[in-house]
C-alpha positions, 0 to 999 in steps of 0.5 A: 518499488521494492529495493528502490524507494528507500530513504536515500532515494526519497531524499534524492527525489526530493532534491529534484522536485519539491512537489512530488509525492513520495512513497516508502517501500512496501513494509508489511504490517507484521514487520512494523508491529514486530520489527525495528520501527526506526529502521523500517519507518524512519525518514528525513523531514525533508522528504515530506510529503511522504506516504507509507506503503503497507502490505498485509491482509489483517484489518486489525494489524494493518490498523495498528501499523497505520497508527504507528506510521501516522505517529511517525509523521507519514502524510498518508498511509497506502495499502498496496494491492498491486505488488505481484512478487512471489513474496506477496503471493505466499503472504496473502497481500499485494496483488493477491488481494485483487481477488478479495475486494471485500477484505480490502474494504475491511482493511481500508475501514479498519485503517481509516478508523484508526488514523486521521491522515488519508488512507489510499489504495494502489491496485492493478486492473485485476490479476490473471484471467479476471474480468477487468471491468467487474473486478475493478468496479467492485473493488473501487465501489467497496473501498470508497464506501469503506472510507478510502481517500484515493484509489490509484490504479496501475493500469495493467494486470498483475500476472501471478501465475506463469510469469515472473514480475522481473 
């Protein structure tokens, strides 16, 4: 959804449907903590319900960013554990986190403890040569125990080695 679900796209989609749940582009926790928050997080009130999609792997920073997103009025904060781009691979977030389900659970617990709006996770069924059933089951159990409200599964693997996401 990078370079697609910007405020203009979300506003347009809201005109098409009053009921669709809209998601922001993935924004890293670091960018929210140190960047231009109004540019990164601003949205039109007409976009509700709208979720902020976060990227990152540091529980404390994600909790801070989730708090800022909740203060901006987002209806949900979503942790992206599904993006396979080169950028996320170098930053240890997105689909890379499928290999670290305990860390994902720590991130969810920190975010859930910091905000009153729902915390959700979007993931893949696995990455590369992982055993899909074992990986997805482990991740699901851990994040639900950690307090996630909803787990959304993009029902295919993310190939981090050997294939381009394009």
